[in-house]
C-alpha positions in Angstrom: 123.3 95.2 121.7 122.1 92.9 118.9 121.5 96.0 116.8 125.1 97.0 117.4 126.3 93.6 116.3 124.3 93.7 113.1 125.7 97.1 112.3 129.3 96.3 113.0 129.3 92.9 111.4 127.9 94.1 108.4 125.1 96.4 107.6 132.3 91.1 106.0 141.2 85.1 111.5 144.6 85.9 112.0 146.7 85.8 115.1 147.0 88.9 117.3 150.2 90.7 116.5 152.3 92.2 119.2 149.7 93.0 121.8 151.2 94.9 124.7 150.0 95.7 128.1 150.0 99.5 128.0 146.9 101.1 126.4 145.3 104.5 127.0 143.2 105.3 124.0 139.5 105.7 125.1 136.2 107.1 123.9 132.9 107.9 125.6 132.6 106.8 129.3 135.4 104.4 129.6 135.6 104.4 133.4 133.6 101.2 133.8 136.1 99.4 131.6 139.1 100.1 133.8 139.2 96.5 135.1 139.1 94.9 131.7 142.3 93.1 130.5 142.8 90.9 127.4 145.5 89.0 125.7 145.8 86.7 122.7 144.6 83.1 123.3 147.2 80.4 123.3 144.8 78.4 121.0 144.3 79.1 117.3 141.0 80.5 116.2 139.9 81.2 119.8 138.8 84.4 121.4 141.3 86.3 123.6 141.7 85.6 127.3 139.6 88.3 128.9 139.2 89.3 132.6 137.2 92.0 134.3 135.6 92.6 137.6 132.0 91.4 137.8 129.4 92.6 137.8 130.7 95.3 135.3 128.2 98.1 135.7 127.8 100.6 132.9 124.9 102.6 131.5 126.7 104.7 128.8 128.6 103.8 125.7 132.4 103.6 126.2 135.5 102.1 124.6 139.0 101.5 125.7 142.1 99.9 124.1 143.0 97.2 126.6 145.9 95.6 124.6 148.1 97.5 122.2 149.0 96.2 118.7 152.0 97.3 116.6 150.2 97.9 113.3 149.3 101.1 111.5 147.0 103.7 113.0 143.3 103.6 112.0 142.1 106.7 110.2 138.9 108.0 108.8 137.4 106.4 105.7 138.8 102.9 106.1 137.4 99.4 106.1 138.5 98.1 109.5 138.3 94.3 109.7 137.6 93.1 113.2 137.0 89.9 115.2 134.7 90.1 118.2 133.8 88.3 121.4 130.9 89.3 123.7 130.7 88.6 127.4 127.9 88.8 130.0 128.7 91.8 132.2 127.1 90.2 135.2 129.3 87.1 135.4 131.8 87.3 132.6 130.4 84.3 130.7 131.4 84.2 127.0 128.3 84.7 124.9 129.6 84.4 121.4 132.5 85.2 119.1 133.6 85.0 115.4 137.3 84.2 115.9 136.9 81.0 113.9 135.4 82.9 111.0 136.5 85.7 108.7 136.9 89.1 110.3 134.0 91.5 109.6 134.3 95.1 108.3 133.5 98.3 110.1 133.7 101.5 108.1 135.1 104.6 109.7 132.9 106.9 107.7 130.9 110.0 108.5 127.8 107.8 108.8 129.4 105.6 111.4 130.6 108.7 113.3 126.9 109.8 113.5 125.3 106.5 114.2 127.9 104.8 116.4 129.8 107.8 117.6 131.7 106.2 120.5 132.7 103.1 118.6 133.9 105.3 115.7 135.9 107.5 118.2 137.6 104.5 119.8 138.4 102.9 116.4 139.9 106.0 114.8 143.3 106.5 116.5 143.6 102.8 117.5 146.1 100.5 115.8 146.0 97.2 113.9 146.5 94.5 116.5 144.7 96.4 119.2 142.1 94.8 121.5 139.3 97.1 122.3 136.8 96.8 125.1 133.4 98.3 124.3 130.0 98.7 125.8 126.9 100.4 124.4 123.3 100.6 125.7 120.7 98.5 124.0 118.3 100.4 121.8 114.8 100.6 123.1 112.3 98.5 121.2 110.0 101.5 120.8 110.1 105.2 121.6 107.5 104.6 124.3 109.8 102.1 126.1 112.5 104.7 126.3 110.2 107.3 127.8 108.8 104.8 130.4 112.3 104.4 132.0 113.3 107.0 134.6 116.9 105.7 134.8 119.2 104.3 132.1 119.3 100.5 131.9 122.5 98.7 132.9 124.4 97.3 129.9 124.3 93.5 129.6 127.1 92.8 127.2 130.8 93.7 127.0 132.5 93.4 123.6 136.1 92.8 122.8 137.1 93.8 119.3 140.4 92.7 117.7 141.5 94.9 114.8 142.9 92.5 112.2 143.6 94.9 109.4 142.5 98.1 107.8 142.3 99.3 104.2 141.4 102.6 102.7 137.9 102.7 101.3 138.2 102.7 97.5 136.3 105.1 95.4 133.2 103.4 94.1 133.0 102.3 90.4 131.5 105.0 88.2 128.3 104.9 86.3 129.1 104.7 82.6 127.8 107.4 80.2 125.3 106.6 77.5 128.1 106.9 74.9 130.3 104.4 76.9 127.4 102.0 77.2 126.6 102.3 73.5 130.3 101.5 72.5 130.3 98.4 74.7 127.0 97.3 73.1 128.5 97.9 69.6 131.6 95.9 70.5 129.5 93.0 71.8 130.8 93.4 75.3 127.5 93.7 77.2 124.8 91.0 77.9 121.9 90.4 75.6 118.4 89.5 76.7 115.6 87.5 75.1 112.1 87.1 76.5 110.0 84.0 75.9 106.3 83.9 75.1 105.5 84.2 78.8 107.6 87.3 79.2 110.4 85.6 81.1 113.9 86.8 80.2 117.0 84.8 79.4 120.3 86.6 79.9 123.3 85.8 77.7 126.8 86.9 79.0 129.3 87.6 76.2 132.0 84.9 76.1 135.6 85.7 77.1 134.7 89.2 78.1 135.5 91.0 81.3 132.7 92.9 83.1 132.6 96.6 82.5 134.7 98.7 84.9 131.7 100.7 85.8 127.9 100.4 86.2 126.4 99.9 82.7 122.7 100.7 82.3 121.0 99.5 79.1 117.5 100.8 78.5 115.7 98.1 76.5 112.4 99.9 76.6 111.7 103.3 78.0 108.5 103.8 80.0 106.4 106.9 80.2 105.8 107.0 83.9 107.5 109.2 86.6 111.2 109.1 87.1 112.6 107.3 90.1 114.6 109.0 92.8 116.7 107.2 95.4 114.0 107.9 98.0 111.2 106.2 96.0 109.7 102.7 96.3 109.5 100.5 93.1 107.6 97.4 92.2 109.6 95.3 89.7 110.0 92.0 87.9 113.7 91.1 87.9 116.2 88.3 87.2 119.8 88.3 88.4 122.7 86.3 87.1 126.4 86.2 87.8 128.7 87.6 85.1 131.2 84.9 85.7 129.0 82.0 84.5 125.5 83.4 83.7 124.1 81.3 86.6 120.8 82.7 87.9 120.7 83.4 91.7 117.6 85.3 92.3 114.5 86.6 90.5 110.8 87.3 90.8 109.6 85.7 87.6 109.8 82.2 89.0 107.8 83.3 92.1 105.0 84.5 89.8 104.7 88.0 91.4 106.8 91.2 91.4 108.9 92.5 94.3 108.5 95.8 96.0 111.2 97.7 97.9 112.7 101.1 98.5 115.7 102.1 96.5 117.6 102.8 99.8 117.2 99.1 100.7 119.0 97.5 97.8 122.6 97.1 96.6 124.2 100.4 95.3 124.1 99.2 91.7 120.4 99.1 91.9 120.0 102.4 93.6 122.3 104.1 91.1 121.0 102.2 88.1 117.3 102.9 88.7 117.7 106.5 89.7 116.3 108.7 86.9 114.6 105.8 85.1 110.9 105.9 84.3 108.1 103.6 85.5 107.4 101.2 82.7 111.0 100.9 81.6 112.9 97.7 81.1 116.6 97.8 81.9 119.7 95.7 82.0 122.1 96.5 84.8 125.7 95.2 84.6 127.0 95.9 88.1 130.6 95.8 89.3 131.2 93.8 92.4 131.9 96.8 94.6 128.3 98.1 93.8 126.9 94.6 94.4 127.8 92.2 97.2 131.6 92.3 96.8 134.0 89.6 95.9 133.7 87.6 99.1 130.2 88.1 100.5 128.6 86.4 103.5 125.4 84.5 103.7 125.5 82.7 100.4 125.1 85.9 98.4 126.6 85.9 94.9 130.2 87.1 94.4 131.6 89.3 91.7 130.0 91.3 89.0 126.3 90.7 88.5 123.7 91.3 85.7 120.0 92.1 86.3 117.1 92.5 84.0 114.6 94.9 85.7 111.1 95.7 84.6 109.8 98.7 86.6 106.1 98.0 86.9 105.2 100.7 89.3 106.8 103.5 91.3 105.6 105.1 94.5 107.0 108.6 95.1 108.5 109.2 98.6 106.3 112.2 99.1 103.1 110.5 98.0 100.2 110.5 100.5 99.7 107.3 102.4 
């Protein structure tokens, strides 16, 4: 279930509004959830008051709306912001919750429908303000551990999700064309970079200038190696600063060695910005917040538009032999 939590709480508290006592929206095998009841807590920033028959025995994923809200219906392709509380199915003990923190987003996308089918199914069609009871089997640590079991394991945690709000997922910022990037450069509206005698870059953000409304890729030096695809792995030197104040937040230069990662494991601005670029190239990426970490990220990550200098030192093709 920890995998589920990391996926749902992504993979970013208000009072419950109008929760009723009639609810029938279900998904998956919801029969084990028949005894679950929930209502808003009388205390601020506290998880709901939850009751269910123990032990609650379930071996399959299932979801049920156990208290109805009065908000808008949840539809496909939305950011659904939720609070959660988890309970031990054996004795009902509260294991953890985030009701004293900001609600976390769950996206009702095709990817969620494939990876978390039952959770997707119970979210879509529910309403803002609903409380949802949900269980899902833990993922086996290895394929072998799954094959060793002759019977499905009993689920250890019950989750209660509160739907706080929902917003349509906005279209991502575009990647600017070469002509658009050139005009911004000519107008002095893009960052400039200088390298010291040790090859360490310094990024200067133009004063009193808003970040571009799309991903701007400046090629400072074009390499002659193979072109990157989104499935490839790159080895790079890089420096990242915030557009807002030019403050550096991450980089490989100070560590003294390059970083290696797959282009599916980075923020979208990197994936889009490095796609099609050649090994040996040096780039400047001006990345809008929606292609970075957003405007209100968790975990101390930088907020808002970001700027990176990236030197692609090496590139490993996805189809290369190990």
